[in-house]
N, C-alpha and C positions, 0 to 999 in steps of 0.2 A: 592090487592094492586092497587092503582090508580096513576100511575106516580112515586110516592114516597113510599118507605117502612118505612121511618121515623127512620132509624137506620143504624149504621155502626158497623162493627166488629173491635175492637181494639185488636191487637195481639202483646204481648210483648215477643220477642224471648229470651230475657235474662232470664226472670223468667218462661216462658212457660205459663203465664197467658193470658186468652182470656176473653173478656167481650163485650157485646153489649151495645153501647151507643146510646141514642136517639137523634134525630135531630128535633127541633121544626119546625112546619109548616111555621112559619114566616121566618125562615132562607131560605127555598126554595123559598118563595115569593120574597125575596130580592136578593138571589144569585143563584137561579135556580137549580144548580147541577154541576156535572163535575168539570171543573177547577175553576169555581166560588165558589163552595162549598169547594174545596181544599184551595183556598186563605183564605177563612173565617176560616177554621179549623186551618190553619197554624198560623194565628194571634191570634185566641182565645184559642186554646187548646195545642199548641206546641210552640217551640222556633224558631222564624224566623231568629235568629242569630246563630243557631247551625252550626257546621262544617257539610257539606253535607254527609261526610262519617263516622260521629260519631254515636254511637249506639242510641243516643237520637233523631237524625234527623228522621222525619217520612217519610215513603214511602206509598203513597196513591193510591189505585185503586178505581176509583169513576165512578158512572153512572150519566146520566142525566135523566130528567123526561120522555123522549121519548124512552130511551133504553129499549129493550125488547118488545116494541109495534110492530105492523105489518106495521107501516108506513115506506115507502122506505127511506133509508138514516139514519135510527135510530139505526142501529146495531153497534154503536161505543161506546167507553168508554174512560175515561181519566186516565192518570198516572201522579201524581204530586209529586215533591220532590224538595229539594234544589239541584242545579246542581253542580256536581264535575268538570265539564268542564269549566263553567263560574264563579262559586262561587256565583251565584245569583239564582233567581227564575227559576225553571225548570218545564216543563210540556210537555206532549205528548197527542195526540189524536189518537186512534188506532181503526182500523176496525176489522172485524172478527165476533166472536160470544161470546167471553169471557164475555163481559159486560152484554149481555142478560142472560147468565147463572147465573151471580152474582145477577141480579135483581130477577130472578125466584127462587133463593135460599133465597129470602126475605131480601136482603141487598142493600142499596144504595152505599155501599163501604166497602172496607177492608183497614185498616190503620195498618201498621207494624212499630214497633219501636224495639229497642234493637238489640242484636246480639246473635245468637245461638252458643253454644260451638262447634258444628260440623255441617256439611251441613244438612239442613232440607228442606222439602217442606210442604206447607199448603194444607190440603185436606178439602174441604167443600162439604158436601153431603146433599143437602136440608138445614135443620136447624141445622145440626151437623158440628162441625169443629174440626180438629185434626192436631197437628204438628207431622209430620212423618220424620223418618230418610231418608236422601238423599245422604248418603255417596257413594252409588252405582251409583248415577247419576252424581256426581261431576266429571268434566272433559269431560262429553259427550257434543256433539254439541246440538244445540237447537232442531233440527229435531229428533235426536235419543232420546232426553229427552222426547219429546212429545209422541213418540211411546211407550216408556217404561211406561210412566204414564197412557196412555190409557190402556195398558195391565194390570197394577196393580190395576186400579180403575174401571174397566169395570163393574163388578158385574152384578146385574140384572136390573139396572136402565137405564136411558137414556144416551145421549151423554155426555162425559166429555170434558170440555173446559179447556185449559191450557194457562198459561203465564210463560215463562221460560227464563233463561239466558244461554249463552254459555260460553266457556272458557274466552272470553274477559271480561265479567262481573265478573267472578270468579277472574280474575287477575287484576281487577281494572283499565282497560283501560278507560280513561276519557270520551270517547264517546261510551262506550258500550251501547247496546240497550236491549230491552225486546221483545221477539217474542211471538206472540199469535198463538199457534198451528203451522201451516206450512207456514208462510210467511207474515202474517199481523204483522206489526212492530210498537211498540212504540219507534220511532227511535232516537229522538234528546235529547240533553242536558246530555247524559251520565247516565240516570237513571238505566241502567243495572249495572253500577258500584256501585250505592247505594244499589241495591239488593244484589250484591255479597258481599259488606262490611258487610251485616247482616247474611252471610252464608245461605241466602235463595235462593235455586236453582229454585223453581217454586211454582206456585199456580195451583191447579187443582180443578175445581168446577163442580158440577152437580146440576142444578136447578130443583127442583121438583114442583114448584108452577105454577100458571097460571096468566097471565097478565090480569088485569082488567082495565076498563075505567070508568070515571065518567059519561060519556054519550055514551054508546056503540053504539046506533043507529047513533048518530052524528059522532062518530069516523069512523064507517063503510062508511058513506056518504062521509066524507072528504077523506078517503083513496081511494075510488073508483075514485073520481074526480082527485086526485093527480096522481094515476097510469095512468089515461087517458091522463093527461097533459104530463107525461113523455114519454108515448108511441108515442105522436105526436110531441115531441120536437126534433128538428134537432140536437142540440148539445148533448142531451141525447143519441140519436141514434148513433151519431158519437163516443161518449165516449164508448159505448158498443162495437162498431165494431173495433175501433182503440185503445182503452185504453187511458191512460193518455199521452202516447207517441205520440198520434195524434197531440199534441201541438208543436212537434219539427219543422215541416215544416213552420208553420205560425210564430213560435218563431224566426226562423232563418231570416225570411223576415222582422220581426219587430224589430230586434235588441235586442231580449230577451234572447238569448242563450249564456252561458259562453263558451269561447273558449281560449285554451292555457293559462290557469290560469288567465282568465279574461283580457287578453291582446290584443285580436284580435276581431274585430267586425263581421267577416263573415268567414264561411268555408263551402261553398255550396257543396263541394265534399262529405262531411259527410252524406248528405241526401241520397246519393245513397244506402248506406248500414245500416244506422241507423234509417231510417224512419219506420213508422208503416206498410206500404205495404210490405217492406222487412221483417219486424218482423213477420207479419201474414203468409207470404209465407215460411219462413225458420225455425223459431223456435217455433211458437205457436202450442200448443197441444190442449188446450181448454180454454174456458172463464168461470170464476166462479164469485161469488159475496159474499158480506158480508151478515150477518143475515138480512132477511126481505127485501133485496134490489131487485127491479125489473129491474134496469138498468144493473147491473153486468158488471163491468169494469176490474176486476182483471184477470191477465193472468197466465196461467200455461204453462211452456215452457220445451223444451228438446233440447240439442245439441248432435247429435248422434255420431259424430266422430270428429277427429282432436285434436289439442292441448288443446282445450277448451271444450271438451266433458263433459256433465253433464247429470245426470238422471233427470227425470221429477220432476219439482218443481216450486215454485213461480217465476214468471218472473219479470224483471226489470221495474220499472215505469219511467216516464219522467225524474224525478230528477236524477236517477241513470244512465240513458242513457247519460245524459249530464255530470255528474260529473265523470263517468268512461269512457265516450266516448269523446265528443267534447272538454271538458276541459283538457283532456290528449292528444289531437290530436290522438285519437285512433278511427279508422273507423270500427272496427270489432264489430258487435253486439253480435256475439258469445262470444267474450272475455268479453264484458259487462255483458252478462248473467252469465258467470262463476264467475266473480268478485262479482256480486250481490248474487249468490248462496253461495259463500264462506263467504261473510260478514254476510248473514242471519244465516248460520250455526254457525259461530263463535260468533255471537251476537254483531255486530258493525254497526253503522250508516254509510250508503254508502255515504252520503253527506260529512260527516266529514272525512272519510277515503279517499275519492276521492280528497278532498281539500288538505290533507297532501301529497298525491302522486303528485298532480299538483305542489304544492309548491316546492317539492324536484326536480322535473323535471326542473323547472325554476332555482332553486338554482344551480343545477349541470351545466346547460347551462352557468350561470354567473360565474362559478368557485368558488362559495361559499361553495360547498361541492363536494367531489370527490368520485368515486366508491370505492376507498380505505378506505374512511371514513365510508361508509354505508355498504360495502360488496355487493352492487348492482349497476347495471347500470341504472340510472334514465334518460335515453334518452327519448325524447318525443315519446309517443305511444308504449313504450316497456311494453306490458301487461304481459309478463312472470315475469318481475320485479314487476309489480303491484300486481300480485297474491302472489308472495313471500313476498312482503311488508305486505299484509293483514295477512298472516300466522304469520310472525314475530311480528307484532303489537299485535295480539290476545294473543300470548304467552309471549309478552314482552321480547323477546329474542334478543340479539345483539342490532342493531340500532332500533329495534322495541320498546325498552324501551323508547327511545326519541319520536318516532312517537306516542306512546300511550298517550302522554300528550296533543295532539291536535295541530292544525296548529298555533295558536297564540303563544303558548309556544315554539314550535319548531322554528318558525321564529325569535323569540327573542333570542334563543340560537345561531342561525346562524348569528346574528347581522344584520338581514334584516327584521325588523317587517313589512315593507311595502309589503312583499310578502304574508302575511296572509290577507284573504278577510273575515273579521268578523265584527260583531257589538257585543260589550260586550262579545267577545270570542266565540260567536256562528257563525259558518260558514254560508255564504250566501247560500240560496237555489238557484236553477238554473234559476233565473229570474233577469235580468240585469236592475238596476235602471237608467242606461243611456238611455234605450229605453222607460221606463215608470217612470217618475220622482217621482210619488206618492209612488212607491214601496220603493224608498230610504227613504222617510219620515216614511213609515210603518216599515221599518227595524230599523230605528234610535230610534223610540219610542216604539218598540215592547216589550212586557212584558218579553220575554225570550231572547231578542237579535234579530239578523237578522232572520226574520221569515215571511213566506208568508201566514200563517194561523191565526196569532193573529189579523189580520185585513182582510177585504175582498177586499183590493185594487186589488189583482190579478183578482178577479172575475169581478169587476166593471170597473176598468181602462183597464183591458185586454179584455173587451168586451164580457164576458160570462154571466154577470148578469146586469139587469136593474131594479131598484126599484124606480119608480117614486113616490110611496107613501111617500118616505122620501127625495124626490128631487134628486135622483140619476138616471137620465135618460140619457143614452149615445146617440151616441158614444162620448168618451172622447179622446182628443189628448194626446198621451203618452209623447211626448218629449216637455213638457212645465211644469213649476213649478207653474204657476198661477192657483189659485183655488184648488190646490191639498191638501191644509191643511184642508179646509172644507170637501172635499171628504173623506179624510183620517179620520177625526174626526168621521164622520158617519160610516165609515167602521170599525173603532175601536169597536164601539158598537156592530155591527152585528157580527164581528169576535169573540168577547167575548161571545156573545149569542150562536153562533154555537158551540163553544168549551165547553160551560156550558150545553147546551141542549144535547151535544154529537151527534149533527147532522152532517152528511157528507156535506162538503162545496160544493161539486159538485151538489148534489141533491138540496141543498139550493139555488144554483145559478139558477136552472131551475124553481124554484117556486117563487111565490110572497111572500112578507113578511106576507101578510094576511093569506096565507096558513099555515105559521108557527104558527101564533096566533091561528088559528082554531084547529090545531093539539094539541097545548098545552091546550087549553080550554077543548076540548073533552076528553083529557086524564086525566087531573088533577082536573077539576072542578073549577079551579081558573078563575076568570073573568078578566084575563089579557087583557090589550089593547096594541096595538103596541107601543104607547108612553110610557107606563109603562115598557115594555120589553126593549125599547131603554135605558131607565134610568137604568135598571138592568145591561145592557152591560157596560155602563160607570162606574157604581158603582163597578163592578167587576174589570175593568181596573185600577181604582184608588187604589183598594186594592193591586193589583199586583205591581203597580208602587210604592206604599208605601213600600212594601217589598224590592224592589230595593233600595229605598232611605235608608231604615234602614241598608242595607248591603253596603252602601257607594257609590251607583251609582246614578248619576243625570245628570245634563246638560252636564258635561264634557264627558259623554259617549254617548250622543245623536248625534253621528257623524258617517259618513261613512268612510271606509278605503280608502287610497290613490288611489287604482286601480279603485274604483267606481267613483272617481272624476277626473280621467284622461281620456280625450276623445280618442276614437279610431279613426283611419284614414280611415277606410273603413267600408262598410256595412251600414245597415239601421240607426244605431245610431251614425254614424260618426260625431264627433264634438259636441255631446250632452252630457251635464252633469247636474245633478239636482242642483238647487239653494237652498241649504240647509238652509242658513240664512233666506231667504225669507219665506220658508215653515215653519221652526221651530218657527219663530217669531209669525206667525199667529196661528199656532197650539197651542203654549203656551197660547195665548190669549183665544182661544176657550176652551181649557181644564182648564184654570184657574190655571196653575202651576206658582210657583214663579220663580224668576230669576235663581235660582239654579236648577230648574227642579223638585222641591219637591212638593208633594201634600199638599195643605193647610189642616189644621185639619177639617175645615167645610165640606170638600169633602169626608171625611171618615165617614162611617155609619156602625158602628159595634155594 
């Protein structure tokens, strides 16, 4: 195999039928793989208007052309489906090693439709696939499920890689996630609920093949050069030593961090106990990485004693430290770690869960909801309540039934829609567009809603990446809206490419775009140019935007929530709000969208 296997496995859980379907080379040339391939398949082979939780709606696990190679940052894969949280397009990019195992099993992806009569899991061993009973796994948390699957499928072969849901996915929590082994997470859009609706508990894969390259000698040369670059790159070294939470200090100083449900611009005291130095000194056990990665930024943590004690497991990333820390006015990193661990076990997105808790803390403060209504005291920083809210939400018990619908629906029920901080129903990641205006435009036109990964604004505008080969040479001023439409339009293409290549955005930030081209050419043999790949990125975005349009979303949804347009009175972003009218007008012109935000037919290439 050379980048592509040329086929995916279609699994119909209703009938039990499985078949391999071929993918023409030209499809990869135009849509690359990963989420680009997912958008193509959604429009060409499935119903883009299906109810996300209906048996006919597809759930796709897809690789990119670099997945399974030994290039750093290539150990990722994509999960694609229609989102039960937003009702629109849904996608995730997940690290770990599952994608590599799928590629080495000879598949570019697995697509699941239908619904099994009882809980099942899918077992793929090299070129063989089998649907197995999972009744004994139903109800287990994600970590326990992984361990049981390892025991059941160990056999005489190599490592088994798994993707599984927890109780939240089984119970249809609208922001349930899918967990890869022990802590790598396909976190957003509620795709775990899609998996649960199909009675599919897990996928377990053992890949028996060997990755090939169109030009092995060139691939070896490119890898050596890239590894050397990463070893000498200051930000790559910092990411290894500090993890993603290393962004907290600079984020607080630049107005990037959400505080008190996005209502306050600064909380410097939080840095004493939430920053990466405290993290490394108090809870860090070891540093690990995704498949083939030489940077290794992932954390394994343990809290040995106290009310938030937890055994050794995956540690919280920057997003979780903010959404379960600063945004709740919680200064305890140990409590954040416990909340992260519980969400991972239950199989829920920490961003969405943290958003729900923050909303309820503000709602209780305003008198919109009382402890007698929820059965809990949602005072600011009350992490005992936060942990109980996580448990109730996963089980959909008591007030958890309402929390399980997500922040937009909950805010609407409370008669205070302005308390939800979402675009198209997807909660903001922990980056404030009042500090970096282009982030706001990226959220507004994001293919899945408020997302910092569908474009590379975070990398470019935030100062982590500079790509002069396409005119993106910083530094860029964050608190201005001028010029951000052109920046965002270019970042849309690169973001879509990374998600279709299944390339880690951090590794991508530390490399030139020419490095990306050289990896692709050496792996696939395609004579791609940077210009052609940029066109691929925009082509993919148009497909996803078209799916949004088909499902009734256009210009009226290209907006930020009230909180993001309300200036703070203190901190680095005080008085700053993005000029959305200015940026959207120019972005629409660059993208060629019509006045309703729809993609003209000539932009679609199917």
